[in-house]
N, CA, C and O atoms as a Tripos MOL2 file, in Angstrom:
@<TRIPOS>MOLECULE
protein
  308   307    77     0     0
PROTEIN
NO_CHARGES

@<TRIPOS>ATOM
      1 N          79.2300   86.0120  145.0340 N.3       1 MET1
      2 CA         78.5260   86.0420  143.7760 C.3       1 MET1
      3 C          79.5190   86.2070  142.6400 C.2       1 MET1
      4 O          80.4240   87.0380  142.7170 O.2       1 MET1
      5 N          79.3590   85.4380  141.6120 N.am      2 ALA2
      6 CA         80.2680   85.4600  140.4680 C.3       2 ALA2
      7 C          80.0170   86.7060  139.6370 C.2       2 ALA2
      8 O          78.8950   87.2040  139.5430 O.2       2 ALA2
      9 N          81.0840   87.1880  139.0440 N.am      3 ASP3
     10 CA         80.9860   88.3880  138.1930 C.3       3 ASP3
     11 C          80.4350   87.9760  136.8290 C.2       3 ASP3
     12 O          81.0750   87.1840  136.1390 O.2       3 ASP3
     13 N          79.2720   88.4860  136.4160 N.am      4 PRO4
     14 CA         78.6910   88.0690  135.1330 C.3       4 PRO4
     15 C          79.4500   88.6250  133.9280 C.2       4 PRO4
     16 O          79.3360   88.0960  132.8220 O.2       4 PRO4
     17 N          80.2080   89.6700  134.1360 N.am      5 TYR5
     18 CA         80.9260   90.2830  133.0120 C.3       5 TYR5
     19 C          82.3210   89.6990  132.8030 C.2       5 TYR5
     20 O          82.9960   90.0560  131.8380 O.2       5 TYR5
     21 N          82.7610   88.8090  133.6910 N.am      6 LYS6
     22 CA         84.0960   88.2310  133.5760 C.3       6 LYS6
     23 C          84.2100   87.3420  132.3340 C.2       6 LYS6
     24 O          85.2170   87.3850  131.6270 O.2       6 LYS6
     25 N          83.1930   86.5520  132.0750 N.am      7 ALA7
     26 CA         83.2190   85.6720  130.9010 C.3       7 ALA7
     27 C          83.2160   86.4880  129.6230 C.2       7 ALA7
     28 O          83.9160   86.1550  128.6670 O.2       7 ALA7
     29 N          82.4270   87.5630  129.6020 N.am      8 ILE8
     30 CA         82.3840   88.4200  128.4160 C.3       8 ILE8
     31 C          83.7270   89.1100  128.2140 C.2       8 ILE8
     32 O          84.2050   89.2230  127.0850 O.2       8 ILE8
     33 N          84.3420   89.5750  129.3100 N.am      9 ALA9
     34 CA         85.6400   90.2420  129.2120 C.3       9 ALA9
     35 C          86.7160   89.2700  128.7340 C.2       9 ALA9
     36 O          87.5730   89.6510  127.9370 O.2       9 ALA9
     37 N          86.6890   88.0260  129.2030 N.am     10 GLU10
     38 CA         87.6610   87.0280  128.7550 C.3      10 GLU10
     39 C          87.4580   86.7080  127.2770 C.2      10 GLU10
     40 O          88.4280   86.5580  126.5330 O.2      10 GLU10
     41 N          86.1950   86.6020  126.8510 N.am     11 PHE11
     42 CA         85.9090   86.3460  125.4440 C.3      11 PHE11
     43 C          86.4100   87.4980  124.5730 C.2      11 PHE11
     44 O          87.0320   87.2700  123.5350 O.2      11 PHE11
     45 N          86.1410   88.7220  124.9910 N.am     12 GLN12
     46 CA         86.5960   89.8800  124.2230 C.3      12 GLN12
     47 C          88.1220   89.9480  124.1740 C.2      12 GLN12
     48 O          88.6980   90.2940  123.1420 O.2      12 GLN12
     49 N          88.7710   89.6190  125.2810 N.am     13 ASN13
     50 CA         90.2330   89.6300  125.3260 C.3      13 ASN13
     51 C          90.8050   88.5710  124.3860 C.2      13 ASN13
     52 O          91.7640   88.8450  123.6650 O.2      13 ASN13
     53 N          90.2370   87.3770  124.3810 N.am     14 ALA14
     54 CA         90.7090   86.3080  123.4930 C.3      14 ALA14
     55 C          90.4630   86.6800  122.0360 C.2      14 ALA14
     56 O          91.3210   86.4570  121.1820 O.2      14 ALA14
     57 N          89.2920   87.2480  121.7500 N.am     15 TRP15
     58 CA         88.9710   87.6520  120.3710 C.3      15 TRP15
     59 C          89.9220   88.7440  119.9020 C.2      15 TRP15
     60 O          90.3740   88.7220  118.7570 O.2      15 TRP15
     61 N          90.2290   89.7000  120.7750 N.am     16 PHE16
     62 CA         91.1350   90.7860  120.4080 C.3      16 PHE16
     63 C          92.5500   90.2590  120.1460 C.2      16 PHE16
     64 O          93.2080   90.7040  119.2060 O.2      16 PHE16
     65 N          93.0220   89.3150  120.9670 N.am     17 LYS17
     66 CA         94.3440   88.7150  120.7370 C.3      17 LYS17
     67 C          94.3790   87.9500  119.4180 C.2      17 LYS17
     68 O          95.3640   88.0250  118.6840 O.2      17 LYS17
     69 N          93.3160   87.2190  119.1130 N.am     18 ALA18
     70 CA         93.2500   86.4860  117.8420 C.3      18 ALA18
     71 C          93.2350   87.4650  116.6690 C.2      18 ALA18
     72 O          93.8820   87.2210  115.6500 O.2      18 ALA18
     73 N          92.5090   88.5590  116.8050 N.am     19 TRP19
     74 CA         92.4610   89.5600  115.7390 C.3      19 TRP19
     75 C          93.8300   90.2000  115.5400 C.2      19 TRP19
     76 O          94.2490   90.4110  114.4020 O.2      19 TRP19
     77 N          94.5330   90.5130  116.6250 N.am     20 LEU20
     78 CA         95.8720   91.0930  116.5100 C.3      20 LEU20
     79 C          96.8390   90.1280  115.8260 C.2      20 LEU20
     80 O          97.6350   90.5440  114.9840 O.2      20 LEU20
     81 N          96.7760   88.8530  116.1790 N.am     21 ASN21
     82 CA         97.6600   87.8710  115.5540 C.3      21 ASN21
     83 C          97.3770   87.7360  114.0610 C.2      21 ASN21
     84 O          98.3020   87.6720  113.2520 O.2      21 ASN21
     85 N          96.0990   87.6920  113.7000 N.am     22 SER22
     86 CA         95.7730   87.5620  112.2770 C.3      22 SER22
     87 C          96.1430   88.8320  111.5150 C.2      22 SER22
     88 O          96.6160   88.7410  110.3820 O.2      22 SER22
     89 N          95.9430   90.0030  112.0970 N.am     23 ALA23
     90 CA         96.3270   91.2500  111.4370 C.3      23 ALA23
     91 C          97.8430   91.3240  111.2630 C.2      23 ALA23
     92 O          98.3300   91.8260  110.2500 O.2      23 ALA23
     93 N          98.5720   90.8340  112.2320 N.am     24 GLN24
     94 CA        100.0290   90.8170  112.1380 C.3      24 GLN24
     95 C         100.4850   89.8570  111.0370 C.2      24 GLN24
     96 O         101.4230   90.1630  110.3010 O.2      24 GLN24
     97 N          99.8310   88.7020  110.9190 N.am     25 SER25
     98 CA        100.1710   87.7510  109.8620 C.3      25 SER25
     99 C          99.8690   88.3290  108.4800 C.2      25 SER25
    100 O         100.6650   88.1830  107.5530 O.2      25 SER25
    101 N          98.7260   88.9790  108.3480 N.am     26 VAL26
    102 CA         98.3440   89.5590  107.0630 C.3      26 VAL26
    103 C          99.3130   90.6730  106.6760 C.2      26 VAL26
    104 O          99.7150   90.7670  105.5160 O.2      26 VAL26
    105 N          99.6870   91.5090  107.6250 N.am     27 SER27
    106 CA        100.6310   92.5860  107.2970 C.3      27 SER27
    107 C         102.0040   92.0250  106.9440 C.2      27 SER27
    108 O         102.6850   92.5720  106.0760 O.2      27 SER27
    109 N         102.4190   90.9490  107.5980 N.am     28 GLY28
    110 CA        103.6860   90.3070  107.2380 C.3      28 GLY28
    111 C         103.6530   89.7160  105.8420 C.2      28 GLY28
    112 O         104.6240   89.8370  105.0940 O.2      28 GLY28
    113 N         102.5320   89.0710  105.4760 N.am     29 MET29
    114 CA        102.4070   88.5120  104.1310 C.3      29 MET29
    115 C         102.3620   89.6110  103.0740 C.2      29 MET29
    116 O         102.9310   89.4600  101.9930 O.2      29 MET29
    117 N         101.6860   90.7180  103.3840 N.am     30 LEU30
    118 CA        101.6360   91.8350  102.4450 C.3      30 LEU30
    119 C         103.0210   92.4460  102.2470 C.2      30 LEU30
    120 O         103.4000   92.7940  101.1280 O.2      30 LEU30
    121 N         103.7670   92.5710  103.3320 N.am     31 GLN31
    122 CA        105.1310   93.0930  103.2260 C.3      31 GLN31
    123 C         105.9930   92.1620  102.3780 C.2      31 GLN31
    124 O         106.7780   92.6310  101.5550 O.2      31 GLN31
    125 N         105.8580   90.8650  102.5650 N.am     32 HIS32
    126 CA        106.6150   89.8920  101.7790 C.3      32 HIS32
    127 C         106.2160   89.9660  100.3010 C.2      32 HIS32
    128 O         107.0760   89.9010   99.4230 O.2      32 HIS32
    129 N         104.9230   90.1020  100.0280 N.am     33 LEU33
    130 CA        104.4470   90.2210   98.6550 C.3      33 LEU33
    131 C         105.0300   91.4650   97.9840 C.2      33 LEU33
    132 O         105.4580   91.4040   96.8320 O.2      33 LEU33
    133 N         105.0470   92.5810   98.6900 N.am     34 LEU34
    134 CA        105.5960   93.8110   98.1140 C.3      34 LEU34
    135 C         107.0990   93.6960   97.8750 C.2      34 LEU34
    136 O         107.6110   94.2340   96.8940 O.2      34 LEU34
    137 N         107.8060   93.0020   98.7590 N.am     35 GLN35
    138 CA        109.2410   92.7900   98.5400 C.3      35 GLN35
    139 C         109.4820   91.9330   97.2970 C.2      35 GLN35
    140 O         110.3730   92.2360   96.5030 O.2      35 GLN35
    141 N         108.6980   90.8710   97.1200 N.am     36 LEU36
    142 CA        108.8460   90.0320   95.9380 C.3      36 LEU36
    143 C         108.5130   90.8020   94.6670 C.2      36 LEU36
    144 O         109.1710   90.6300   93.6410 O.2      36 LEU36
    145 N         107.4950   91.6470   94.7360 N.am     37 GLN37
    146 CA        107.1220   92.4410   93.5690 C.3      37 GLN37
    147 C         108.2320   93.4350   93.2310 C.2      37 GLN37
    148 O         108.5300   93.6650   92.0590 O.2      37 GLN37
    149 N         108.8370   94.0190   94.2550 N.am     38 GLN38
    150 CA        109.9380   94.9490   94.0160 C.3      38 GLN38
    151 C         111.1350   94.2230   93.3920 C.2      38 GLN38
    152 O         111.7850   94.7640   92.4970 O.2      38 GLN38
    153 N         111.4280   93.0140   93.8520 N.am     39 LYS39
    154 CA        112.5100   92.2310   93.2590 C.3      39 LYS39
    155 C         112.2080   91.8850   91.8030 C.2      39 LYS39
    156 O         113.1020   91.9070   90.9570 O.2      39 LYS39
    157 N         110.9330   91.5610   91.5120 N.am     40 MET40
    158 CA        110.5520   91.2120   90.1520 C.3      40 MET40
    159 C         110.7510   92.4080   89.2240 C.2      40 MET40
    160 O         111.2870   92.2590   88.1250 O.2      40 MET40
    161 N         110.3190   93.6030   89.6630 N.am     41 PHE41
    162 CA        110.4820   94.7890   88.8260 C.3      41 PHE41
    163 C         111.9500   95.1590   88.6740 C.2      41 PHE41
    164 O         112.3590   95.6030   87.6020 O.2      41 PHE41
    165 N         112.7470   94.9880   89.7140 N.am     42 THR42
    166 CA        114.1840   95.2530   89.6190 C.3      42 THR42
    167 C         114.8260   94.3000   88.6270 C.2      42 THR42
    168 O         115.6860   94.6980   87.8420 O.2      42 THR42
    169 N         114.4080   93.0420   88.6640 N.am     43 HIS43
    170 CA        114.9300   92.0410   87.7370 C.3      43 HIS43
    171 C         114.5440   92.3870   86.3040 C.2      43 HIS43
    172 O         115.3550   92.2500   85.3890 O.2      43 HIS43
    173 N         113.2960   92.8390   86.1080 N.am     44 ALA44
    174 CA        112.8410   93.1850   84.7600 C.3      44 ALA44
    175 C         113.6050   94.3810   84.2120 C.2      44 ALA44
    176 O         113.9450   94.4090   83.0290 O.2      44 ALA44
    177 N         113.8790   95.3640   85.0510 N.am     45 VAL45
    178 CA        114.6230   96.5450   84.6020 C.3      45 VAL45
    179 C         116.0740   96.1710   84.3200 C.2      45 VAL45
    180 O         116.6880   96.7050   83.3960 O.2      45 VAL45
    181 N         116.6170   95.2580   85.1120 N.am     46 LYS46
    182 CA        118.0230   94.8760   84.9550 C.3      46 LYS46
    183 C         118.2620   94.1600   83.6280 C.2      46 LYS46
    184 O         119.2990   94.3610   82.9960 O.2      46 LYS46
    185 N         117.3060   93.3220   83.1980 N.am     47 TYR47
    186 CA        117.5190   92.5050   82.0180 C.3      47 TYR47
    187 C         116.7340   92.9810   80.7940 C.2      47 TYR47
    188 O         116.5340   92.2100   79.8550 O.2      47 TYR47
    189 N         116.2920   94.2260   80.7940 N.am     48 GLN48
    190 CA        115.5970   94.7190   79.6110 C.3      48 GLN48
    191 C         116.6010   95.0420   78.5150 C.2      48 GLN48
    192 O         117.7840   95.2570   78.7770 O.2      48 GLN48
    193 N         116.1250   95.0710   77.3240 N.am     49 ARG49
    194 CA        116.9980   95.3970   76.2000 C.3      49 ARG49
    195 C         117.2540   96.8980   76.1700 C.2      49 ARG49
    196 O         116.3420   97.7070   76.3440 O.2      49 ARG49
    197 N         118.5020   97.2470   75.9490 N.am     50 ASP50
    198 CA        118.8590   98.6580   75.8890 C.3      50 ASP50
    199 C         118.6380   99.2270   74.4980 C.2      50 ASP50
    200 O         118.3260  100.4070   74.3370 O.2      50 ASP50
    201 N         118.7990   98.3860   73.5070 N.am     51 HIS51
    202 CA        118.7090   98.8660   72.1440 C.3      51 HIS51
    203 C         117.7130   98.0030   71.3820 C.2      51 HIS51
    204 O         117.9040   96.7950   71.2390 O.2      51 HIS51
    205 N         116.6640   98.6230   70.9020 N.am     52 ILE52
    206 CA        115.6610   97.9120   70.1200 C.3      52 ILE52
    207 C         115.8290   98.3370   68.6700 C.2      52 ILE52
    208 O         115.7430   99.5200   68.3410 O.2      52 ILE52
    209 N         116.0690   97.3640   67.8170 N.am     53 GLU53
    210 CA        116.2800   97.6700   66.4120 C.3      53 GLU53
    211 C         114.9460   97.8020   65.6980 C.2      53 GLU53
    212 O         114.0630   96.9590   65.8580 O.2      53 GLU53
    213 N         114.8010   98.8400   64.9270 N.am     54 ILE54
    214 CA        113.5950   99.0640   64.1410 C.3      54 ILE54
    215 C         113.8820   98.6290   62.7120 C.2      54 ILE54
    216 O         114.8640   99.0550   62.1040 O.2      54 ILE54
    217 N         113.0240   97.7880   62.1930 N.am     55 ALA55
    218 CA        113.2450   97.2690   60.8490 C.3      55 ALA55
    219 C         113.0220   98.3790   59.8270 C.2      55 ALA55
    220 O         112.0370   99.1160   59.8820 O.2      55 ALA55
    221 N         113.9500   98.4720   58.9100 N.am     56 THR56
    222 CA        113.8400   99.4640   57.8370 C.3      56 THR56
    223 C         113.5700   98.7900   56.5050 C.2      56 THR56
    224 O         113.5400   99.4450   55.4630 O.2      56 THR56
    225 N         113.3740   97.4910   56.5400 N.am     57 GLY57
    226 CA        113.1700   96.7580   55.3030 C.3      57 GLY57
    227 C         114.4340   96.0340   54.9230 C.2      57 GLY57
    228 O         115.4500   96.1780   55.6030 O.2      57 GLY57
    229 N         114.4060   95.2650   53.8650 N.am     58 PRO58
    230 CA        115.5930   94.5380   53.4550 C.3      58 PRO58
    231 C         116.6810   95.4970   52.9740 C.2      58 PRO58
    232 O         116.4530   96.3530   52.1190 O.2      58 PRO58
    233 N         117.8420   95.3280   53.5380 N.am     59 SER59
    234 CA        118.9880   96.1360   53.1030 C.3      59 SER59
    235 C         120.2540   95.3320   53.3310 C.2      59 SER59
    236 O         120.2100   94.2660   53.9450 O.2      59 SER59
    237 N         121.3680   95.8210   52.8500 N.am     60 LEU60
    238 CA        122.6320   95.1030   53.0020 C.3      60 LEU60
    239 C         123.1610   95.1640   54.4310 C.2      60 LEU60
    240 O         123.9700   94.3230   54.8230 O.2      60 LEU60
    241 N         122.7140   96.1510   55.2170 N.am     61 THR61
    242 CA        123.2290   96.2750   56.5900 C.3      61 THR61
    243 C         122.4390   95.4420   57.5930 C.2      61 THR61
    244 O         122.9420   95.1640   58.6810 O.2      61 THR61
    245 N         121.2040   95.0340   57.2530 N.am     62 ASP62
    246 CA        120.4360   94.1860   58.1700 C.3      62 ASP62
    247 C         121.0420   92.7990   58.2080 C.2      62 ASP62
    248 O         121.3960   92.2320   57.1740 O.2      62 ASP62
    249 N         121.1580   92.2540   59.4210 N.am     63 LYS63
    250 CA        121.7310   90.9260   59.5760 C.3      63 LYS63
    251 C         120.6630   89.8940   59.2210 C.2      63 LYS63
    252 O         119.6350   89.8190   59.8930 O.2      63 LYS63
    253 N         120.8860   89.1190   58.2010 N.am     64 TYR64
    254 CA        120.0030   88.0560   57.7340 C.3      64 TYR64
    255 C         118.6320   88.5960   57.3330 C.2      64 TYR64
    256 O         117.6590   87.8450   57.3850 O.2      64 TYR64
    257 N         118.5140   89.8420   56.9410 N.am     65 GLY65
    258 CA        117.2260   90.4030   56.5780 C.3      65 GLY65
    259 C         116.2560   90.4230   57.7410 C.2      65 GLY65
    260 O         115.0770   90.1120   57.5690 O.2      65 GLY65
    261 N         116.7310   90.7840   58.9190 N.am     66 LYS66
    262 CA        115.9420   90.7140   60.1450 C.3      66 LYS66
    263 C         114.7720   91.6950   60.1180 C.2      66 LYS66
    264 O         114.8980   92.8160   59.6230 O.2      66 LYS66
    265 N         113.6310   91.2580   60.6570 N.am     67 ARG67
    266 CA        112.4590   92.1090   60.7750 C.3      67 ARG67
    267 C         112.2470   92.4670   62.2380 C.2      67 ARG67
    268 O         112.9780   91.9890   63.1050 O.2      67 ARG67
    269 N         111.2540   93.3040   62.5200 N.am     68 ALA68
    270 CA        111.0390   93.8090   63.8820 C.3      68 ALA68
    271 C         110.6360   92.7000   64.8550 C.2      68 ALA68
    272 O         110.9930   92.7710   66.0310 O.2      68 ALA68
    273 N         109.9070   91.6820   64.4050 N.am     69 HIS69
    274 CA        109.4480   90.6470   65.3180 C.3      69 HIS69
    275 C         110.3580   89.4210   65.3290 C.2      69 HIS69
    276 O         110.0440   88.4440   66.0090 O.2      69 HIS69
    277 N         111.4490   89.4390   64.6140 N.am     70 ASP70
    278 CA        112.3850   88.3200   64.6490 C.3      70 ASP70
    279 C         113.1640   88.3390   65.9560 C.2      70 ASP70
    280 O         113.2890   89.3770   66.6060 O.2      70 ASP70
    281 N         113.6790   87.1860   66.3270 N.am     71 ILE71
    282 CA        114.5010   87.1000   67.5180 C.3      71 ILE71
    283 C         115.9390   86.8620   67.1030 C.2      71 ILE71
    284 O         116.2180   86.3760   66.0070 O.2      71 ILE71
    285 N         116.8280   87.2090   67.9840 N.am     72 ASP72
    286 CA        118.2410   86.9620   67.7730 C.3      72 ASP72
    287 C         118.6330   85.8170   68.6900 C.2      72 ASP72
    288 O         118.7810   86.0350   69.8930 O.2      72 ASP72
    289 N         118.8100   84.5940   68.1700 N.am     73 PRO73
    290 CA        119.0820   83.4580   69.0590 C.3      73 PRO73
    291 C         120.3970   83.5880   69.8110 C.2      73 PRO73
    292 O         120.5640   82.9760   70.8660 O.2      73 PRO73
    293 N         121.3180   84.3630   69.2960 N.am     74 GLU74
    294 CA        122.5940   84.5400   69.9880 C.3      74 GLU74
    295 C         122.4340   85.4300   71.2200 C.2      74 GLU74
    296 O         123.1700   85.2780   72.1950 O.2      74 GLU74
    297 N         121.4860   86.3500   71.1810 N.am     75 ARG75
    298 CA        121.3110   87.2910   72.2890 C.3      75 ARG75
    299 C         120.1450   86.9160   73.1880 C.2      75 ARG75
    300 O         120.1660   87.2610   74.3690 O.2      75 ARG75
    301 N         119.1310   86.2270   72.6870 N.am     76 ASP76
    302 CA        117.9240   85.9620   73.4460 C.3      76 ASP76
    303 C         117.9470   84.6300   74.1920 C.2      76 ASP76
    304 O         116.9180   84.2200   74.7300 O.2      76 ASP76
    305 N         119.0640   83.9610   74.2390 N.am     77 VAL77
    306 CA        119.1300   82.6700   74.9180 C.3      77 VAL77
    307 C         119.2830   82.8780   76.3950 C.2      77 VAL77
    308 O         119.3580   81.9090   77.1510 O.2      77 VAL77
@<TRIPOS>BOND
     1     1     2 1
     2     2     3 1
     3     3     4 2
     4     3     5 am
     5     5     6 1
     6     6     7 1
     7     7     8 2
     8     7     9 am
     9     9    10 1
    10    10    11 1
    11    11    12 2
    12    11    13 am
    13    13    14 1
    14    14    15 1
    15    15    16 2
    16    15    17 am
    17    17    18 1
    18    18    19 1
    19    19    20 2
    20    19    21 am
    21    21    22 1
    22    22    23 1
    23    23    24 2
    24    23    25 am
    25    25    26 1
    26    26    27 1
    27    27    28 2
    28    27    29 am
    29    29    30 1
    30    30    31 1
    31    31    32 2
    32    31    33 am
    33    33    34 1
    34    34    35 1
    35    35    36 2
    36    35    37 am
    37    37    38 1
    38    38    39 1
    39    39    40 2
    40    39    41 am
    41    41    42 1
    42    42    43 1
    43    43    44 2
    44    43    45 am
    45    45    46 1
    46    46    47 1
    47    47    48 2
    48    47    49 am
    49    49    50 1
    50    50    51 1
    51    51    52 2
    52    51    53 am
    53    53    54 1
    54    54    55 1
    55    55    56 2
    56    55    57 am
    57    57    58 1
    58    58    59 1
    59    59    60 2
    60    59    61 am
    61    61    62 1
    62    62    63 1
    63    63    64 2
    64    63    65 am
    65    65    66 1
    66    66    67 1
    67    67    68 2
    68    67    69 am
    69    69    70 1
    70    70    71 1
    71    71    72 2
    72    71    73 am
    73    73    74 1
    74    74    75 1
    75    75    76 2
    76    75    77 am
    77    77    78 1
    78    78    79 1
    79    79    80 2
    80    79    81 am
    81    81    82 1
    82    82    83 1
    83    83    84 2
    84    83    85 am
    85    85    86 1
    86    86    87 1
    87    87    88 2
    88    87    89 am
    89    89    90 1
    90    90    91 1
    91    91    92 2
    92    91    93 am
    93    93    94 1
    94    94    95 1
    95    95    96 2
    96    95    97 am
    97    97    98 1
    98    98    99 1
    99    99   100 2
   100    99   101 am
   101   101   102 1
   102   102   103 1
   103   103   104 2
   104   103   105 am
   105   105   106 1
   106   106   107 1
   107   107   108 2
   108   107   109 am
   109   109   110 1
   110   110   111 1
   111   111   112 2
   112   111   113 am
   113   113   114 1
   114   114   115 1
   115   115   116 2
   116   115   117 am
   117   117   118 1
   118   118   119 1
   119   119   120 2
   120   119   121 am
   121   121   122 1
   122   122   123 1
   123   123   124 2
   124   123   125 am
   125   125   126 1
   126   126   127 1
   127   127   128 2
   128   127   129 am
   129   129   130 1
   130   130   131 1
   131   131   132 2
   132   131   133 am
   133   133   134 1
   134   134   135 1
   135   135   136 2
   136   135   137 am
   137   137   138 1
   138   138   139 1
   139   139   140 2
   140   139   141 am
   141   141   142 1
   142   142   143 1
   143   143   144 2
   144   143   145 am
   145   145   146 1
   146   146   147 1
   147   147   148 2
   148   147   149 am
   149   149   150 1
   150   150   151 1
   151   151   152 2
   152   151   153 am
   153   153   154 1
   154   154   155 1
   155   155   156 2
   156   155   157 am
   157   157   158 1
   158   158   159 1
   159   159   160 2
   160   159   161 am
   161   161   162 1
   162   162   163 1
   163   163   164 2
   164   163   165 am
   165   165   166 1
   166   166   167 1
   167   167   168 2
   168   167   169 am
   169   169   170 1
   170   170   171 1
   171   171   172 2
   172   171   173 am
   173   173   174 1
   174   174   175 1
   175   175   176 2
   176   175   177 am
   177   177   178 1
   178   178   179 1
   179   179   180 2
   180   179   181 am
   181   181   182 1
   182   182   183 1
   183   183   184 2
   184   183   185 am
   185   185   186 1
   186   186   187 1
   187   187   188 2
   188   187   189 am
   189   189   190 1
   190   190   191 1
   191   191   192 2
   192   191   193 am
   193   193   194 1
   194   194   195 1
   195   195   196 2
   196   195   197 am
   197   197   198 1
   198   198   199 1
   199   199   200 2
   200   199   201 am
   201   201   202 1
   202   202   203 1
   203   203   204 2
   204   203   205 am
   205   205   206 1
   206   206   207 1
   207   207   208 2
   208   207   209 am
   209   209   210 1
   210   210   211 1
   211   211   212 2
   212   211   213 am
   213   213   214 1
   214   214   215 1
   215   215   216 2
   216   215   217 am
   217   217   218 1
   218   218   219 1
   219   219   220 2
   220   219   221 am
   221   221   222 1
   222   222   223 1
   223   223   224 2
   224   223   225 am
   225   225   226 1
   226   226   227 1
   227   227   228 2
   228   227   229 am
   229   229   230 1
   230   230   231 1
   231   231   232 2
   232   231   233 am
   233   233   234 1
   234   234   235 1
   235   235   236 2
   236   235   237 am
   237   237   238 1
   238   238   239 1
   239   239   240 2
   240   239   241 am
   241   241   242 1
   242   242   243 1
   243   243   244 2
   244   243   245 am
   245   245   246 1
   246   246   247 1
   247   247   248 2
   248   247   249 am
   249   249   250 1
   250   250   251 1
   251   251   252 2
   252   251   253 am
   253   253   254 1
   254   254   255 1
   255   255   256 2
   256   255   257 am
   257   257   258 1
   258   258   259 1
   259   259   260 2
   260   259   261 am
   261   261   262 1
   262   262   263 1
   263   263   264 2
   264   263   265 am
   265   265   266 1
   266   266   267 1
   267   267   268 2
   268   267   269 am
   269   269   270 1
   270   270   271 1
   271   271   272 2
   272   271   273 am
   273   273   274 1
   274   274   275 1
   275   275   276 2
   276   275   277 am
   277   277   278 1
   278   278   279 1
   279   279   280 2
   280   279   281 am
   281   281   282 1
   282   282   283 1
   283   283   284 2
   284   283   285 am
   285   285   286 1
   286   286   287 1
   287   287   288 2
   288   287   289 am
   289   289   290 1
   290   290   291 1
   291   291   292 2
   292   291   293 am
   293   293   294 1
   294   294   295 1
   295   295   296 2
   296   295   297 am
   297   297   298 1
   298   298   299 1
   299   299   300 2
   300   299   301 am
   301   301   302 1
   302   302   303 1
   303   303   304 2
   304   303   305 am
   305   305   306 1
   306   306   307 1
   307   307   308 2
@<TRIPOS>SUBSTRUCTURE
     1 MET1         2 RESIDUE 1 A MET
     2 ALA2         6 RESIDUE 1 A ALA
     3 ASP3        10 RESIDUE 1 A ASP
     4 PRO4        14 RESIDUE 1 A PRO
     5 TYR5        18 RESIDUE 1 A TYR
     6 LYS6        22 RESIDUE 1 A LYS
     7 ALA7        26 RESIDUE 1 A ALA
     8 ILE8        30 RESIDUE 1 A ILE
     9 ALA9        34 RESIDUE 1 A ALA
    10 GLU10       38 RESIDUE 1 A GLU
    11 PHE11       42 RESIDUE 1 A PHE
    12 GLN12       46 RESIDUE 1 A GLN
    13 ASN13       50 RESIDUE 1 A ASN
    14 ALA14       54 RESIDUE 1 A ALA
    15 TRP15       58 RESIDUE 1 A TRP
    16 PHE16       62 RESIDUE 1 A PHE
    17 LYS17       66 RESIDUE 1 A LYS
    18 ALA18       70 RESIDUE 1 A ALA
    19 TRP19       74 RESIDUE 1 A TRP
    20 LEU20       78 RESIDUE 1 A LEU
    21 ASN21       82 RESIDUE 1 A ASN
    22 SER22       86 RESIDUE 1 A SER
    23 ALA23       90 RESIDUE 1 A ALA
    24 GLN24       94 RESIDUE 1 A GLN
    25 SER25       98 RESIDUE 1 A SER
    26 VAL26      102 RESIDUE 1 A VAL
    27 SER27      106 RESIDUE 1 A SER
    28 GLY28      110 RESIDUE 1 A GLY
    29 MET29      114 RESIDUE 1 A MET
    30 LEU30      118 RESIDUE 1 A LEU
    31 GLN31      122 RESIDUE 1 A GLN
    32 HIS32      126 RESIDUE 1 A HIS
    33 LEU33      130 RESIDUE 1 A LEU
    34 LEU34      134 RESIDUE 1 A LEU
    35 GLN35      138 RESIDUE 1 A GLN
    36 LEU36      142 RESIDUE 1 A LEU
    37 GLN37      146 RESIDUE 1 A GLN
    38 GLN38      150 RESIDUE 1 A GLN
    39 LYS39      154 RESIDUE 1 A LYS
    40 MET40      158 RESIDUE 1 A MET
    41 PHE41      162 RESIDUE 1 A PHE
    42 THR42      166 RESIDUE 1 A THR
    43 HIS43      170 RESIDUE 1 A HIS
    44 ALA44      174 RESIDUE 1 A ALA
    45 VAL45      178 RESIDUE 1 A VAL
    46 LYS46      182 RESIDUE 1 A LYS
    47 TYR47      186 RESIDUE 1 A TYR
    48 GLN48      190 RESIDUE 1 A GLN
    49 ARG49      194 RESIDUE 1 A ARG
    50 ASP50      198 RESIDUE 1 A ASP
    51 HIS51      202 RESIDUE 1 A HIS
    52 ILE52      206 RESIDUE 1 A ILE
    53 GLU53      210 RESIDUE 1 A GLU
    54 ILE54      214 RESIDUE 1 A ILE
    55 ALA55      218 RESIDUE 1 A ALA
    56 THR56      222 RESIDUE 1 A THR
    57 GLY57      226 RESIDUE 1 A GLY
    58 PRO58      230 RESIDUE 1 A PRO
    59 SER59      234 RESIDUE 1 A SER
    60 LEU60      238 RESIDUE 1 A LEU
    61 THR61      242 RESIDUE 1 A THR
    62 ASP62      246 RESIDUE 1 A ASP
    63 LYS63      250 RESIDUE 1 A LYS
    64 TYR64      254 RESIDUE 1 A TYR
    65 GLY65      258 RESIDUE 1 A GLY
    66 LYS66      262 RESIDUE 1 A LYS
    67 ARG67      266 RESIDUE 1 A ARG
    68 ALA68      270 RESIDUE 1 A ALA
    69 HIS69      274 RESIDUE 1 A HIS
    70 ASP70      278 RESIDUE 1 A ASP
    71 ILE71      282 RESIDUE 1 A ILE
    72 ASP72      286 RESIDUE 1 A ASP
    73 PRO73      290 RESIDUE 1 A PRO
    74 GLU74      294 RESIDUE 1 A GLU
    75 ARG75      298 RESIDUE 1 A ARG
    76 ASP76      302 RESIDUE 1 A ASP
    77 VAL77      306 RESIDUE 1 A VAL
């Protein structure tokens, strides 16, 4: 007589293996995403401006009468 629970056990075993493979893929993708995000934040910190000039209005010491929202093409390229 054939075992009636053998087919169910094989189905459960196959489903569990498929679930483990998909969980492993998802965790690998999440780890890769977090690594890329960490690289992005490291890059942003590395290339941030150290000195932000605050506009004081037109004066003889301001270069070209620069304002707070102006860009410096020599430095921002």
